[in-house]
C-alpha positions as CSV (number, residue, x, y, z in Angstrom):
1,M,19.1,2.5,27.4
2,N,17.0,-0.3,25.8
3,T,18.2,-2.8,23.3
4,A,16.5,-4.4,20.3
5,L,15.6,-7.3,22.6
6,T,13.6,-5.1,25.0
7,I,12.0,-3.2,22.2
8,L,10.8,-6.3,20.4
9,A,9.6,-7.9,23.7
10,K,7.3,-4.9,24.1
11,K,6.0,-5.3,20.6
12,G,5.1,-8.9,21.1
13,P,5.1,-11.6,18.4
14,F,4.7,-10.6,14.8
15,F,1.8,-11.9,12.7
16,N,2.3,-9.6,9.7
17,T,4.1,-12.0,7.4
18,V,3.4,-12.8,3.7
19,S,5.1,-14.9,1.1
20,P,6.9,-13.2,-1.9
21,D,4.1,-14.3,-4.3
22,T,1.4,-12.7,-2.3
23,K,-0.5,-10.1,-4.3
24,V,0.0,-6.5,-3.1
25,I,-3.7,-6.0,-2.4
26,E,-3.6,-8.9,0.1
27,A,-0.5,-7.5,1.8
28,L,-2.2,-4.1,2.1
29,S,-5.3,-5.7,3.7
30,L,-3.1,-7.4,6.3
31,M,-1.3,-4.1,6.9
32,K,-4.6,-2.4,7.5
33,S,-5.9,-5.2,9.8
34,E,-2.7,-5.2,11.9
35,N,-2.5,-1.3,11.8
36,L,1.1,-1.5,10.6
37,S,3.0,0.3,7.9
38,Y,4.8,-2.8,6.6
39,V,4.6,-6.6,6.2
40,I,7.4,-9.0,6.6
41,V,8.2,-11.1,3.6
42,M,9.2,-14.7,4.4
43,K,10.1,-17.6,2.2
44,Q,10.3,-21.1,3.7
45,N,10.5,-19.5,7.2
46,N,13.4,-17.3,6.1
47,F,13.3,-13.5,6.1
48,I,13.8,-12.0,2.6
49,G,12.5,-8.4,2.9
50,I,9.6,-6.1,3.8
51,M,6.9,-4.4,1.9
52,S,6.1,-1.0,3.2
53,E,3.5,1.7,2.5
54,R,6.3,3.6,0.9
55,D,7.1,0.7,-1.4
56,Y,3.4,0.6,-2.4
57,A,3.2,4.4,-3.1
58,Q,6.4,4.6,-5.1
59,K,6.4,1.3,-6.9
60,V,2.7,0.6,-7.5
61,V,0.7,3.9,-7.3
62,L,3.2,6.2,-9.0
63,L,4.0,3.6,-11.7
64,N,0.3,3.0,-12.3
65,K,0.6,-0.7,-11.6
66,N,-2.4,-2.8,-10.5
67,S,-2.3,-4.0,-6.8
68,S,-4.3,-7.1,-7.8
69,D,-1.7,-8.2,-10.4
70,T,1.5,-7.1,-8.7
71,T,3.3,-9.4,-6.2
72,V,5.0,-8.4,-3.1
73,Q,8.3,-9.7,-4.4
74,E,8.1,-7.2,-7.3
75,I,8.1,-4.2,-4.9
76,M,9.6,-5.3,-1.6
77,T,12.6,-3.7,0.0
78,V,15.6,-5.9,0.5
79,G,19.1,-5.2,2.0
80,L,17.9,-3.4,5.1
81,P,20.5,-3.0,7.9
82,I,20.8,-5.9,10.2
83,I,21.1,-5.6,14.0
84,S,21.6,-8.0,16.8
85,M,19.4,-8.3,19.9
86,D,21.9,-6.3,22.0
87,T,22.0,-3.3,19.7
88,T,21.0,-0.3,21.7
89,S,18.2,2.1,20.7
90,D,20.8,4.8,20.2
91,E,22.7,2.6,17.8
92,C,19.5,1.8,16.0
93,M,18.7,5.5,15.5
94,K,22.2,6.1,14.2
95,L,21.9,3.2,11.7
96,M,18.5,4.4,10.5
97,N,19.9,7.9,9.9
98,Q,23.1,6.6,8.3
99,H,21.2,4.2,5.9
100,K,18.2,6.6,5.4
101,T,15.7,3.9,6.4
102,R,12.8,3.6,8.8
103,Y,13.3,-0.1,9.4
104,L,16.0,-2.4,10.8
105,V,16.0,-6.2,10.7
106,A,16.8,-7.9,14.1
107,F,18.5,-11.3,14.2
108,E,19.6,-13.5,17.0
109,E,22.5,-15.4,15.5
110,I,20.9,-16.7,12.3
111,N,17.3,-16.5,13.5
112,F,15.1,-13.7,12.4
113,R,13.5,-12.0,15.5
114,G,11.6,-9.0,14.1
115,I,11.6,-5.5,12.7
116,I,12.5,-2.4,14.6
117,T,10.8,0.7,13.2
118,I,11.4,4.4,13.6
119,H,8.1,4.5,15.5
120,D,9.3,1.8,17.9
121,L,12.3,4.0,18.7
122,V,10.3,7.1,19.2
123,R,7.9,5.3,21.6
124,D,10.9,3.8,23.4
125,T,12.6,7.2,23.7
126,L,9.5,8.9,25.0
127,A,8.8,6.2,27.5
128,A,12.3,6.4,28.9
129,G,12.1,10.2,29.1
130,E,15.3,10.4,27.1
131,I,14.3,13.3,24.9
132,P,17.6,15.0,23.9
133,P,17.9,18.8,24.5
134,K,17.1,21.1,21.6
135,E,20.1,22.4,19.8
136,P,20.0,26.0,18.6
137,I,19.2,26.5,15.0
138,Y,21.6,28.7,13.2
């Protein structure tokens, strides 16, 4: 079973970072160019949160805010579950389910290493051929 370390190694380095004062429209442009569903929010080289497509939909579009006037800090998600580099993919799935999130924050000691997404875990499971057997539906 893979760990956060191996999953992040397959993803490669992350380039999808923005500062908290970045306008949402700029963050969306970066998300589109990197073909990702989120950006990592960093302040002085420290991880402080993420802004996801879901944040945009729920906190900008549905509230009729303007993407050019709203900053990432106003809508970003904070307080995501934190994992270590030796957390297994199975443990990651359980954490995501328990916390009802699609993202986990990976740290090595005090150093931010990246984001594990639900899509990363699906790809990892499919690549490993570890698809669990179907349980009967009652």
